[in-house]
Backbone bond lengths (Angstrom), bond angles and torsions (degrees), N, CA, C in turn:
res aa  C-N    CA-C-N  psi(-1)  N-CA   C-N-CA  omega(-1)  CA-C   N-CA-C  phi
1 X - - - 1.446 - - 1.539 108.40 -
2 X 1.331 115.00 138.34 1.459 119.85 178.48 1.517 110.33 -67.21
3 X 1.334 115.17 146.93 1.462 120.77 176.83 1.519 109.73 -99.41
4 X 1.320 115.55 143.17 1.464 119.98 172.97 1.522 108.64 -106.00
5 X 1.310 116.10 -178.58 1.464 121.59 -178.16 1.530 111.17 -60.55
6 X 1.322 116.91 -38.21 1.466 120.52 -178.89 1.526 110.57 -65.50
7 X 1.329 117.75 -39.61 1.472 120.10 175.91 1.530 110.52 -56.19
8 X 1.320 115.99 -44.65 1.466 119.71 -179.12 1.529 111.76 -66.20
9 X 1.316 117.14 -37.90 1.471 120.72 177.95 1.526 109.88 -65.13
10 X 1.326 116.82 -44.04 1.466 120.81 178.38 1.527 110.19 -60.53
11 X 1.322 116.95 -45.52 1.471 120.15 178.45 1.525 111.44 -58.89
12 X 1.323 116.73 -41.56 1.470 120.32 -179.97 1.526 110.88 -63.71
13 X 1.327 116.87 -43.89 1.464 119.62 178.12 1.528 111.59 -65.96
14 X 1.317 116.40 -39.63 1.468 119.35 178.21 1.527 110.76 -62.41
15 X 1.314 116.73 -36.69 1.461 120.49 177.97 1.532 110.51 -70.23
16 X 1.330 116.85 -44.15 1.461 121.23 -174.13 1.531 113.17 -82.61
17 X 1.336 116.12 -31.26 1.470 120.33 -178.77 1.521 109.87 -137.21
18 X 1.339 117.32 69.63 1.465 120.09 -178.61 1.525 112.87 -62.59
19 X 1.325 117.69 -14.23 1.460 121.92 179.06 1.535 112.45 -77.41
20 X 1.343 117.84 -14.50 1.468 121.57 -178.49 1.524 111.27 -99.27
21 X 1.311 115.66 138.84 1.469 120.31 171.59 1.524 106.98 -89.37
22 X 1.316 116.82 100.35 1.466 121.29 -177.74 1.530 112.01 -96.21
23 X 1.321 117.33 15.55 1.466 120.50 -177.40 1.532 114.41 -57.97
24 X 1.362 120.48 -29.49 1.465 117.91 177.16 1.535 113.60 -59.34
25 X 1.334 116.56 -23.48 1.467 119.29 176.59 1.529 111.58 -57.72
26 X 1.313 116.68 -29.28 1.462 120.36 -179.39 1.518 111.86 -58.08
27 X 1.315 116.74 -45.26 1.467 120.27 179.68 1.528 111.64 -86.11
28 X 1.314 116.95 -51.69 1.465 120.12 -173.59 1.527 111.38 -68.35
29 X 1.311 117.30 -43.23 1.459 119.86 178.11 1.517 111.92 -60.66
30 X 1.319 115.86 -42.38 1.471 119.40 179.71 1.523 111.43 -68.92
31 X 1.327 117.46 -38.13 1.468 118.71 176.95 1.522 111.02 -60.86
32 X 1.309 116.83 -43.30 1.470 120.02 177.50 1.523 110.88 -60.56
33 X 1.308 116.58 -47.44 1.469 120.45 -177.69 1.528 111.36 -66.14
34 X 1.328 117.02 -45.41 1.460 120.13 179.93 1.532 109.46 -65.32
35 X 1.332 117.38 -40.65 1.468 120.16 177.80 1.521 111.97 -57.98
36 X 1.316 116.73 -44.74 1.463 120.81 179.16 1.531 110.68 -65.37
37 X 1.330 116.41 -40.08 1.467 119.64 178.78 1.525 110.99 -66.61
38 X 1.331 116.99 -40.66 1.460 120.19 178.67 1.523 110.96 -63.59
39 X 1.329 116.51 -40.64 1.459 119.98 177.53 1.525 110.83 -57.88
40 X 1.321 116.69 -43.93 1.471 120.35 178.82 1.526 111.65 -62.88
41 X 1.318 117.69 -27.84 1.463 121.48 179.53 1.531 112.46 -85.05
42 X 1.331 117.23 -29.37 1.469 121.20 -174.61 1.532 113.57 -90.39
43 X 1.315 116.89 -39.53 1.464 120.75 -171.73 1.525 115.37 -63.77
44 X 1.330 120.63 -33.78 1.470 118.62 -178.46 1.525 114.42 -57.52
45 X 1.322 117.82 -33.60 1.468 120.07 179.09 1.531 110.06 -64.01
46 X 1.332 117.11 -41.00 1.462 120.29 178.07 1.524 109.91 -68.06
47 X 1.328 116.17 -43.38 1.463 121.62 -176.92 1.532 111.21 -61.72
48 X 1.317 117.90 -33.52 1.466 120.88 178.15 1.526 111.47 -59.73
49 X 1.324 116.68 -24.69 1.466 121.93 179.19 1.528 111.45 -102.52
50 X 1.339 116.43 9.36 1.461 120.52 179.45 1.516 113.70 77.73
51 X 1.325 117.37 20.77 1.457 122.27 -176.70 1.522 111.12 -115.12
52 X 1.318 115.52 154.35 1.441 122.68 168.23 1.517 108.65 -101.33
53 X 1.329 116.37 176.49 1.457 119.81 -179.34 1.526 111.62 -62.13
54 X 1.343 117.30 -40.32 1.461 120.12 178.82 1.510 112.50 -63.48
55 X 1.337 116.71 -37.76 1.469 120.46 176.77 1.525 109.96 -62.28
56 X 1.329 115.07 -45.61 1.463 120.19 178.08 1.524 110.27 -58.87
57 X 1.330 117.24 -42.89 1.466 121.13 -178.85 1.523 111.52 -61.43
58 X 1.336 117.52 -41.75 1.472 120.51 178.53 1.522 109.88 -63.55
59 X 1.328 116.91 -49.71 1.465 120.17 -179.95 1.528 111.41 -61.81
60 X 1.318 117.25 -41.56 1.468 121.03 179.82 1.526 110.89 -64.63
61 X 1.323 116.55 -39.79 1.469 120.19 179.03 1.523 110.60 -62.76
62 X 1.317 116.95 -43.75 1.467 120.50 178.27 1.523 110.79 -65.35
63 X 1.315 117.29 -40.82 1.470 120.32 -179.50 1.517 110.88 -66.25
64 X 1.330 117.35 -38.75 1.471 120.73 179.03 1.523 112.21 -70.47
65 X 1.334 117.32 -18.55 1.468 121.23 -178.22 1.521 111.82 -67.09
66 X 1.320 118.20 -18.82 1.457 121.37 -177.71 1.517 110.95 77.53
67 X 1.328 115.57 172.89 1.474 120.64 -179.71 1.517 109.92 -52.32
68 X 1.270 120.48 133.83 1.470 129.53 5.21 1.526 113.45 -93.33
69 X 1.321 117.37 25.43 1.469 122.94 176.55 1.526 111.13 58.98
70 X 1.324 115.55 53.79 1.459 122.31 -178.65 1.523 110.45 -133.18
71 X 1.331 114.74 154.72 1.463 120.93 174.97 1.527 108.16 -164.78
72 X 1.321 115.80 159.35 1.464 120.26 173.90 1.528 108.54 -80.62
73 X 1.337 117.83 158.45 1.470 119.18 177.02 1.533 113.01 -56.42
74 X 1.339 116.85 -38.33 1.468 118.32 179.97 1.530 110.89 -67.80
75 X 1.312 117.43 -35.73 1.476 120.85 177.49 1.528 110.41 -68.06
76 X 1.332 115.82 -39.23 1.464 119.76 177.58 1.525 109.57 -60.10
77 X 1.332 116.63 -46.97 1.468 120.37 -179.62 1.527 111.18 -63.21
78 X 1.332 116.85 -38.84 1.468 120.76 -176.71 1.527 112.64 -71.68
79 X 1.323 117.53 -24.42 1.472 119.91 -174.95 1.525 112.68 -116.10
80 X 1.334 116.53 18.17 1.462 120.14 178.78 1.525 109.24 -127.29
81 X 1.312 115.37 -169.06 1.456 121.07 -178.04 1.528 111.48 -100.49
82 X 1.345 117.74 14.47 1.467 120.57 -176.48 1.526 110.81 -125.16
83 X 1.334 116.05 162.94 1.461 121.98 179.11 1.524 110.01 -81.77
84 X 1.347 117.08 167.02 1.464 119.73 -179.70 1.518 111.68 -65.00
85 X 1.329 118.10 -37.25 1.462 120.47 177.23 1.515 111.51 -63.28
86 X 1.319 116.06 -42.64 1.463 120.57 177.88 1.522 110.59 -67.14
87 X 1.332 117.21 -35.98 1.466 120.73 179.27 1.520 110.18 -62.60
88 X 1.322 117.91 -43.25 1.455 121.61 -179.34 1.527 110.95 -60.03
89 X 1.316 116.10 -44.92 1.466 120.74 179.61 1.525 110.58 -64.44
90 X 1.323 117.04 -43.20 1.468 120.84 -179.50 1.529 111.24 -65.90
91 X 1.326 115.97 -41.11 1.465 120.16 -179.37 1.525 110.00 -59.86
92 X 1.319 117.48 -43.90 1.470 120.73 179.58 1.526 110.42 -60.71
93 X 1.325 117.06 -44.13 1.468 120.59 179.83 1.528 110.91 -65.49
94 X 1.328 117.32 -42.85 1.462 121.09 -179.78 1.527 111.39 -67.56
95 X 1.319 116.73 -32.79 1.467 120.10 176.66 1.534 109.44 -66.05
96 X 1.326 117.13 -44.90 1.470 120.48 177.70 1.532 111.46 -60.76
97 X 1.323 116.42 -31.90 1.469 121.05 179.73 1.529 112.42 -81.28
98 X 1.331 117.31 -4.48 1.459 120.76 178.89 1.515 114.31 78.88
99 X 1.331 116.82 18.94 1.463 120.55 -177.71 1.522 112.85 -97.40
100 X 1.340 117.30 -21.18 1.465 121.69 176.18 1.523 108.96 -136.95
101 X 1.324 114.45 159.70 1.464 121.77 173.87 1.514 108.36 -117.84
102 X 1.327 114.90 162.45 1.456 121.00 178.66 1.524 106.93 -134.83
103 X 1.341 115.80 132.42 1.464 120.82 177.46 1.514 109.36 -147.14
104 X 1.316 116.20 161.51 1.464 120.87 177.01 1.521 109.11 -74.99
105 X 1.313 115.43 144.23 1.458 121.20 176.75 1.524 109.58 -66.16
106 X 1.319 116.66 141.85 1.460 121.14 178.13 1.522 111.29 -69.48
107 X 1.328 117.74 -29.01 1.464 120.96 -177.67 1.529 112.79 -89.70
108 X 1.335 117.58 -22.61 1.461 121.63 -179.31 1.523 108.20 -152.34
109 X 1.312 116.40 103.08 1.459 121.98 -175.73 1.514 114.49 -60.09
110 X 1.336 117.18 -17.36 1.474 119.90 178.45 1.522 112.05 -78.07
111 X 1.313 116.99 -17.45 1.463 122.28 -176.94 1.528 109.12 -97.94
112 X 1.309 115.23 132.91 1.453 120.22 176.42 1.524 110.19 -93.54
113 X 1.321 114.32 147.63 1.459 121.24 175.00 1.525 106.60 -116.89
114 X 1.321 115.30 127.85 1.450 121.92 -179.56 1.521 107.73 -102.63
115 X 1.320 116.15 129.75 1.459 120.44 -179.03 1.514 111.88 -123.36
116 X 1.288 115.83 150.66 1.453 123.00 177.71 1.526 108.09 -83.90
117 X 1.327 117.69 126.94 1.466 120.90 175.70 1.526 108.89 -76.70
118 X 1.337 117.37 164.08 1.474 118.28 175.24 1.535 112.22 -56.29
119 X 1.334 117.07 -36.58 1.468 120.51 177.75 1.530 110.39 -66.60
120 X 1.316 116.13 -39.19 1.461 120.62 178.19 1.516 111.42 -65.64
121 X 1.316 116.43 -40.58 1.477 119.81 179.39 1.522 110.36 -66.21
122 X 1.334 117.54 -43.07 1.466 121.30 179.98 1.523 109.99 -62.53
123 X 1.330 116.56 -44.64 1.460 120.88 178.31 1.532 110.48 -61.38
124 X 1.335 115.90 -46.03 1.465 119.81 -177.61 1.517 111.22 -64.11
125 X 1.319 117.91 -42.20 1.459 120.50 180.00 1.528 110.77 -62.19
126 X 1.311 116.63 -40.83 1.468 121.09 178.91 1.533 110.61 -69.34
127 X 1.322 115.24 -45.00 1.460 120.69 -175.29 1.531 112.49 -69.61
128 X 1.324 117.57 -39.05 1.466 119.41 -177.61 1.526 110.81 -66.27
129 X 1.311 117.61 -31.42 1.469 119.48 176.89 1.527 110.40 -64.46
130 X 1.308 116.74 -44.23 1.469 120.65 178.82 1.528 110.67 -67.10
131 X 1.329 116.31 -40.59 1.462 121.13 -179.18 1.534 111.38 -63.41
132 X 1.315 116.41 -46.18 1.471 120.26 -179.26 1.529 110.26 -66.25
133 X 1.323 117.78 -38.93 1.468 120.17 176.34 1.531 110.15 -61.82
134 X 1.314 117.23 -39.83 1.461 121.45 177.95 1.525 110.69 -65.21
135 X 1.335 116.93 -41.66 1.464 120.17 177.20 1.524 111.13 -63.62
136 X 1.333 117.07 -39.75 1.465 119.94 176.05 1.525 110.12 -59.90
137 X 1.330 117.14 -42.28 1.455 121.48 178.42 1.529 110.14 -59.60
138 X 1.324 116.15 -44.55 1.463 120.22 -176.24 1.524 112.48 -69.28
139 X 1.324 117.95 -46.52 1.469 118.43 178.94 1.522 111.30 -74.06
140 X 1.330 116.48 -17.90 1.458 120.81 176.55 1.519 112.65 -65.48
141 X 1.328 117.02 -11.51 1.463 121.14 176.10 1.523 111.43 -74.23
142 X 1.332 116.24 -11.66 1.466 122.41 179.26 1.521 109.62 -107.79
143 X 1.311 115.11 155.24 1.460 120.28 173.47 1.536 108.03 -67.25
144 X 1.336 118.29 145.93 1.469 120.42 -178.80 1.533 113.96 -51.99
145 X 1.326 118.28 -43.97 1.470 120.23 -179.81 1.525 110.84 -64.56
146 X 1.333 116.63 -37.03 1.470 120.24 178.33 1.523 110.87 -66.25
147 X 1.344 117.71 -39.20 1.474 121.46 177.70 1.523 110.44 -58.50
148 X 1.333 115.77 -48.55 1.465 120.37 -178.35 1.522 110.77 -64.83
149 X 1.312 116.71 -41.77 1.463 121.48 179.97 1.530 110.02 -64.84
150 X 1.312 117.19 -45.34 1.464 121.24 178.51 1.526 110.80 -61.33
151 X 1.311 117.68 -43.30 1.472 120.69 179.05 1.525 110.86 -61.30
152 X 1.341 117.72 -41.37 1.479 120.94 178.76 1.523 110.58 -64.59
153 X 1.331 117.12 -44.85 1.465 120.80 -179.86 1.524 110.57 -62.21
154 X 1.322 116.70 -47.07 1.467 119.85 -178.23 1.526 111.82 -65.53
155 X 1.345 117.66 -37.01 1.471 120.54 176.38 1.528 110.21 -62.50
156 X 1.318 115.99 -46.02 1.455 120.76 -179.75 1.527 110.54 -60.36
157 X 1.318 117.10 -44.66 1.462 121.38 -178.96 1.532 110.52 -67.59
158 X 1.345 116.68 -42.60 1.461 120.47 178.73 1.530 111.13 -60.79
159 X 1.321 116.87 -42.44 1.466 120.37 178.70 1.526 110.56 -65.37
160 X 1.324 116.95 -40.12 1.471 120.57 178.56 1.524 110.79 -63.35
161 X 1.319 117.00 -31.28 1.463 121.59 178.10 1.528 113.05 -84.00
162 X 1.339 117.22 -0.99 1.460 121.07 175.98 1.516 114.79 96.56
163 X 1.327 118.51 14.49 1.464 121.30 -176.37 1.531 112.91 -72.21
164 X 1.309 119.19 -12.65 1.455 120.43 179.13 1.516 113.13 -82.80
165 X 1.337 116.02 -9.04 1.458 120.55 -178.18 1.510 110.35 -75.51
166 X 1.347 115.47 151.62 1.468 119.27 174.82 1.415 111.47 93.67
């Protein structure tokens, strides 16, 4: 079996510190490395449109919300891959770019409602097609059964870490 960088790191630790069980490096080290590699593969599509991953997440969250493609900043943070602080910063940038609007809620003037502009929706519809095709390419490097198994394992681990909350 071929060795990857993590195998070599584990071997080095086993040689230098045989008293430590460094086996968690096998999963955690690889997740870090694969995550960084996936980011390098995914981000260029967003960058071609002048967006970062967080910008894409805000637009995608609004698009998934359905008509009228609106949500509060806290709802965006709760249903996306970014924090509420990051959502606020992204929303301001997307508003300046003309991709989202911001207005006071009709039921509570203290709450803002963020909406997707027609330009934002058109961009998101175009971009999500390219993004999903890219994701298909990336997971296509795995056998179908391995993809499903990996998704189940990662879901289970994410839930155990509290990712289902919110």
